[in-house]
C-alpha positions in Angstrom: 88.2 -38.8 19.5 86.8 -38.5 22.8 90.0 -38.5 24.5 90.5 -35.6 27.4 86.8 -34.6 26.8 85.2 -32.7 27.8 88.5 -30.7 28.1 90.9 -29.8 25.1 93.5 -32.1 26.0 94.7 -33.5 22.6 95.8 -30.1 21.7 95.9 -26.7 23.4 95.1 -24.9 19.7 91.6 -26.5 19.9 90.8 -24.0 23.1 91.4 -21.1 20.4 89.6 -22.2 17.6 86.3 -24.4 18.7 84.9 -21.9 21.3 85.2 -19.3 18.6 83.4 -21.3 16.2 80.7 -21.8 19.0 80.6 -18.0 19.2 79.8 -17.2 15.7 76.6 -19.3 15.9 75.7 -18.0 19.5 75.7 -13.9 19.0 79.5 -13.5 18.4 79.0 -12.8 14.5 81.4 -14.1 11.9 84.3 -11.9 12.8 86.3 -14.0 15.3 88.4 -11.0 16.1 91.5 -12.9 16.5 93.6 -13.5 13.5 96.5 -15.8 14.7 94.6 -18.0 12.0 92.4 -17.0 8.9 88.9 -17.9 9.6 87.8 -20.4 7.1 88.3 -23.2 9.5 86.2 -21.7 12.4 83.7 -20.8 9.7 83.6 -24.8 8.7 83.1 -25.9 12.3 80.6 -23.2 13.4 77.1 -25.0 11.9 78.1 -28.0 13.8 78.1 -26.0 17.0 74.8 -24.4 16.2 72.5 -26.8 18.4 74.8 -27.0 21.3 74.9 -25.1 24.7 78.4 -25.0 24.8 81.3 -25.3 22.4 81.7 -29.3 21.9 85.3 -30.3 20.9 83.7 -33.9 19.9 81.6 -32.3 17.0 84.6 -30.2 15.9 86.6 -33.1 15.6 84.1 -35.2 13.7 84.4 -32.4 11.2 88.1 -32.5 10.8 87.9 -36.3 10.7 85.8 -36.2 7.5 88.2 -33.5 6.2 91.1 -36.1 6.8 89.3 -39.0 5.0 88.7 -36.5 1.9 92.3 -35.3 2.4 93.2 -39.4 1.6 91.2 -39.0 -1.3 92.6 -35.8 -2.3 96.2 -37.5 -2.1 94.9 -40.3 -4.5 93.7 -37.8 -6.7 96.8 -36.1 -6.8 98.9 -39.2 -7.4 96.9 -40.4 -10.1 96.5 -37.4 -12.2 100.2 -36.6 -11.8 101.8 -40.3 -12.6 98.7 -42.8 -12.9 96.4 -45.0 -10.6 99.4 -47.0 -8.9 100.8 -43.7 -7.9 97.6 -42.4 -6.5 97.2 -45.9 -4.3 100.6 -44.8 -3.1 100.0 -41.2 -2.5 96.8 -42.2 -0.6 98.5 -44.8 1.5 101.1 -42.3 2.5 98.2 -40.1 3.6 96.3 -42.5 5.2 99.0 -44.1 7.4 101.4 -40.9 8.2 101.3 -40.9 11.9 101.4 -36.8 11.9 98.2 -37.0 9.3 96.4 -39.7 11.6 96.8 -37.4 14.8 95.7 -34.1 13.5 93.1 -35.8 11.7 91.1 -36.2 15.0 92.2 -32.7 16.5 89.9 -29.6 15.5 92.6 -27.4 14.4 93.7 -25.9 11.2 96.5 -28.3 9.8 94.5 -31.3 8.3 92.1 -28.9 6.6 94.7 -26.8 5.2 96.7 -30.0 3.8 93.6 -31.3 2.3 92.7 -28.1 0.3 96.6 -27.7 -0.7 96.4 -31.0 -2.1 93.5 -30.5 -4.2 94.9 -27.3 -5.3 98.3 -29.3 -6.6 95.8 -32.1 -8.2 93.5 -29.4 -10.0 97.4 -27.9 -11.2 98.4 -31.4 -12.8 95.1 -31.7 -14.4 95.8 -28.3 -16.1 92.9 -26.8 -14.4 94.3 -23.7 -13.5 91.6 -21.4 -12.6 89.9 -23.9 -10.2 93.5 -24.7 -8.9 93.5 -21.0 -7.8 90.3 -21.2 -6.1 91.2 -24.0 -4.0 94.4 -22.3 -3.5 92.9 -19.2 -2.1 90.6 -21.4 0.2 94.1 -23.2 1.3 95.6 -19.7 2.1 92.1 -19.0 3.9 92.9 -22.1 6.4 96.1 -21.2 7.1 98.5 -18.4 5.8 101.0 -20.5 4.4 98.9 -21.3 1.8 100.4 -18.8 -0.1 103.2 -20.9 -1.1 100.9 -22.6 -3.6 101.6 -19.5 -6.0 104.9 -21.2 -6.5 103.5 -24.4 -8.2 100.6 -22.0 -9.7 103.0 -19.9 -11.4 104.9 -23.0 -12.7 102.0 -24.5 -14.2 100.7 -21.4 -15.9 103.9 -20.2 -17.1 103.3 -18.4 -20.8 99.9 -18.7 -20.0 99.6 -15.2 -18.7 95.9 -14.7 -19.1 94.9 -17.9 -17.4 97.5 -17.6 -14.8 96.2 -14.2 -13.9 92.5 -15.4 -13.7 93.8 -18.0 -11.5 95.5 -15.5 -9.2 92.7 -13.3 -9.2 90.2 -16.2 -8.4 92.4 -17.2 -5.8 92.6 -13.8 -4.3 88.6 -13.9 -4.2 88.3 -17.2 -2.7 90.4 -15.8 0.1 88.6 -12.8 0.5 85.2 -14.4 0.5 86.4 -17.4 2.9 88.3 -15.4 5.6 87.0 -11.5 4.9 87.6 -9.9 8.3 91.5 -10.7 7.7 91.4 -8.3 5.1 88.7 -5.6 6.8 91.1 -6.1 9.7 94.5 -6.0 7.3 96.5 -4.2 10.1 95.6 -6.5 13.2 95.8 -9.5 11.2 99.2 -8.8 9.8 100.1 -8.0 13.6 98.8 -11.3 14.7 100.4 -13.2 11.9 103.7 -11.6 12.2 103.8 -12.3 16.0 103.0 -16.1 15.4 105.7 -16.2 12.7 108.2 -14.8 14.6 107.8 -16.7 17.5 107.8 -19.9 15.1 111.3 -18.3 14.2 112.5 -17.8 17.7 111.6 -21.2 18.5 109.4 -22.9 21.6 109.7 -25.0 24.6 111.4 -28.3 23.7 113.0 -27.6 20.4 116.3 -26.5 22.1 118.6 -29.4 21.4 117.0 -30.1 17.7 119.8 -28.9 15.8 119.3 -27.3 12.3 116.3 -26.8 10.9 116.5 -29.1 7.7 117.7 -31.8 9.8 114.9 -31.5 12.1 112.0 -31.5 9.8 113.8 -34.2 7.7 113.2 -36.1 11.2 109.7 -35.1 11.5 109.0 -36.4 8.1 110.5 -39.7 9.2 108.7 -39.8 12.0 105.5 -39.6 10.2 106.0 -41.8 7.1 109.5 -43.8 8.1 111.4 -45.5 5.6 109.3 -44.7 2.7 110.5 -41.4 2.9 113.6 -42.5 1.0 111.7 -43.8 -2.0 109.9 -40.2 -2.1 113.5 -38.8 -1.9 114.2 -40.9 -5.0 111.0 -39.8 -6.8 112.0 -36.1 -6.0 115.5 -36.5 -7.8 113.8 -38.3 -11.0 111.4 -35.4 -11.1 114.0 -32.8 -10.8 115.7 -34.6 -13.7 112.5 -35.8 -15.8 111.1 -32.1 -15.2 107.7 -33.1 -17.0 104.9 -30.6 -16.4 103.6 -32.9 -13.2 107.0 -33.0 -12.2 107.7 -29.4 -11.8 104.4 -28.3 -10.1 105.3 -31.0 -7.0 108.9 -30.7 -7.0 108.3 -26.6 -7.1 105.8 -27.1 -4.3 107.5 -29.2 -2.2 110.6 -27.2 -2.4 109.2 -24.1 -2.0 107.4 -25.4 1.0 110.0 -26.8 2.7 112.2 -23.9 2.5 109.8 -21.7 4.1 110.5 -23.9 7.0 114.2 -23.5 7.4 113.9 -20.2 9.3 111.9 -21.9 11.7 113.3 -23.1 15.4 109.9 -24.1 16.4 109.7 -27.8 14.7 106.5 -28.5 15.0 105.4 -32.0 13.3 102.4 -30.6 12.1 104.5 -28.1 9.8 105.5 -30.8 7.7 101.8 -32.1 6.7 101.5 -30.7 3.2 104.5 -32.6 2.4 103.1 -35.6 3.0 100.7 -36.2 0.0 103.3 -34.7 -2.4 105.9 -37.1 -0.9 103.5 -40.0 -1.4 102.5 -38.9 -4.9 106.5 -38.6 -6.0 107.3 -42.1 -4.2 104.8 -43.5 -6.4 105.9 -42.1 -9.7 108.9 -44.7 -8.9 106.8 -47.6 -10.3 109.5 -50.5 -10.0 109.6 -49.8 -6.2 105.6 -49.3 -5.4 105.3 -52.7 -3.8 108.1 -52.0 -1.9 106.9 -48.6 -1.1 103.4 -50.0 0.1 105.2 -52.9 2.0 107.1 -50.1 3.9 104.2 -48.2 4.8 103.4 -51.1 7.6 105.7 -49.3 9.6 103.9 -45.7 10.0 100.9 -47.5 10.0 101.9 -49.6 13.1 103.3 -46.5 14.6 99.6 -44.8 14.3 98.0 -47.7 16.0 100.7 -47.7 18.8 99.7 -43.7 18.9 96.0 -44.4 19.0 96.0 -47.0 21.5 97.0 -44.4 23.9 94.1 -42.6 23.3 91.7 -45.1 24.5 93.2 -44.6 28.3 92.3 -41.8 30.5 94.4 -38.8 30.6 96.6 -38.2 33.9 95.4 -34.7 33.9 91.7 -35.9 33.9 92.4 -38.2 36.9 94.4 -35.3 38.4 91.6 -32.8 38.1 89.0 -35.3 39.9 91.7 -36.0 42.8 92.0 -32.1 43.1 88.1 -31.3 43.1 87.8 -34.1 46.0 90.8 -33.3 48.0 91.4 -29.7 47.9 89.0 -27.5 49.6 87.2 -24.8 47.8 88.9 -22.0 49.1 92.6 -23.6 48.6 94.6 -21.3 46.2 96.4 -23.0 43.4 99.2 -21.9 41.2 99.6 -24.5 37.8 101.5 -24.7 34.7 99.9 -24.1 31.3 99.6 -27.6 30.5 98.2 -28.6 34.1 94.4 -29.9 34.4 91.9 -27.3 33.5 90.4 -27.0 37.1 86.9 -26.0 38.2 88.4 -23.1 40.0 90.2 -20.0 39.7 93.8 -20.6 39.5 97.2 -18.5 38.9 98.4 -19.8 35.6 102.0 -19.4 34.8 103.3 -18.5 31.6 104.9 -21.0 29.4 108.8 -20.8 29.2 109.7 -19.6 26.1 112.7 -18.1 24.0 110.4 -15.2 22.9 109.7 -13.9 26.5 111.2 -13.2 29.7 111.2 -15.7 32.7 107.7 -15.6 34.7 108.7 -14.0 38.1 105.9 -15.7 39.6 108.0 -18.9 39.1 109.3 -18.1 42.8 108.1 -19.9 46.0 109.0 -17.3 48.1 106.5 -15.1 45.9 103.8 -17.5 45.5 103.8 -17.6 49.5 103.4 -14.3 49.8 100.2 -14.2 47.4 98.9 -16.8 49.6 99.1 -19.6 46.9 98.4 -23.0 48.8 99.3 -25.5 46.1 101.2 -25.7 42.8 100.5 -28.0 40.2 102.9 -29.1 37.6 103.4 -31.5 34.5 105.8 -33.4 32.8 104.7 -31.7 29.6 106.7 -28.6 30.8 108.8 -29.4 33.4 110.6 -32.3 31.9 111.2 -30.1 28.8 112.7 -27.2 30.9 114.9 -29.6 32.4 116.0 -30.8 29.3 117.1 -27.4 28.4 118.1 -26.2 31.9 120.9 -23.9 30.4 118.5 -22.0 28.3 115.7 -21.7 31.1 118.1 -21.5 34.6 115.2 -19.8 36.6 112.5 -22.3 35.5 114.8 -25.2 35.9 115.7 -24.0 39.7 111.8 -23.4 40.3 110.8 -26.8 39.8 114.2 -28.4 41.7 113.0 -26.0 44.8 109.5 -27.4 44.5 110.9 -31.0 45.1 113.1 -29.7 47.9 111.0 -27.3 49.9 107.5 -28.0 49.0 105.6 -31.1 50.0 104.2 -33.4 47.4 101.0 -34.4 48.2 99.8 -36.5 44.6 101.5 -37.7 41.6 100.0 -39.7 38.7 102.4 -41.1 35.8 101.4 -42.5 32.5 100.9 -46.4 32.8 98.6 -48.9 31.7 95.6 -47.1 32.8 96.6 -43.5 31.9 98.3 -41.7 29.1 99.5 -38.3 28.6 102.2 -36.2 30.9 103.0 -36.9 34.6 101.4 -34.6 37.0 102.2 -33.8 40.4 100.6 -31.4 43.0 102.5 -29.6 45.6 101.5 -28.1 49.0 103.6 -24.7 49.8 105.3 -25.0 53.4 104.3 -22.1 55.2 107.6 -20.1 56.6 
C-alpha cells in the first residue's frame, strides 16, 4: 500500500480524487467543482484527511482497503442469499482473489467502493428488500455513474409490485442526491464532464488499439481477473437463464445489462469489469456439483494476485529516476516529460498523453523543444512502448521517440528488474544545433 509514496504512482486517478478529498476538509468546501465522477468517494475519504497537512494517499488507500474487505463480505452475503451458504463462500472467494479486485482495493479510486455498494444492492434485491436495495443503488451511482444500471435488476425484482418499486426508485434518487448533491446542483457541468469521460471511453485510450472487439476484450479482462473459474460462472449464468428463479433473474439481468454497457467502449480498462466479479462468483456458486472444483480453480487468480503484489514491495523506477534527476540535473535545467514520467520537484513541460480523441501534441518535436530552451526530455515505457506498438495510429509520436534515440544523447535509463518495478524510464539530453 505504500508503493510509490509520496507520489501517486499506483493509479493516476488517485491524483484527481485524493487532493480533492483533502481540500474538502481544508477550506475547499464539499463541492469538488469536478464531476468526472460523483463525489461520494471523495466525501468518504475526506474525514481521514482532516488532521493532515497535505493530501495523504496512504490514508486514502487504507479506507479503500477496508471497503474492499467489506466487498468480500458483501459478495458472501449476495451468494448466500441467492443460492445458499456454499455459493456465498464461492462468491467471496471470487472477490477475495480476483486480480483486479485485489489491485484496486489498495488504490484510492472509485471502482471498489462502487463494486461493494452494487453488490450490497443486489444482495438486498435477492433478499426482497426492495426499498433498501434502492438506497444502496443510489449510493452506488453516487460512487460512480454506471451505478444507474442497477435500475434494471431493481425493476426485474419489483415487477408488478409497482408501489414498492416506485418507493425504491424514489429512495435511490434521494440517496444519490444526498450523497452527491452538487452533481444535481451543477447538473449542466456534471453532464458535460460525464459525457466527455463517456465519449473518451467510446473512442478509446492509448494501449487498446490492438484489443479487437469489445466483447472479446472485456471477456479477456474477466479471464485475467478470475482465470478458469470464469468458465464455471458462465455455466451458472446459462443455468440461471434456464431456471429463471427470482435470484437468477436479478443476477442475470444485472450481469447482462452491465456487460451490454461495456460493448460500445473502445477503452478496455480492467477496472470496468469489477462489478461483475461478485455476481459471477455467486452464479458459479449456484452450480453446487462443481463448487469444490471452482474453489480449487481460484488458486490460479490467487497466485496471479500474489505475483502482482510482490512487485509492489519493490521501488518504483520513477522514484529512482526522480532521485537521479534531483541529484544530477542543475536546478536551472529545463525539462520536458511524458505524463507518466516522475513527478519532479521542479517546473516541467508536460506533453499530452497520445489518445484517439485528441490531436497530436505539436511539442513532440525535437527542434521545437530546442527552440523553447528544453535541455532534457524524460520518457517512460508506459507511453513509449504503447505508442510504438500502435505506430500506425500515432505516427508523429512514434517518429518523435525514434528521433530521440537517434538525435539526442541518453544520459540515464532504469529498467524494472529484481530491485525495481514499474515502467522503464530514460532521460535524454538534447544536442544543441
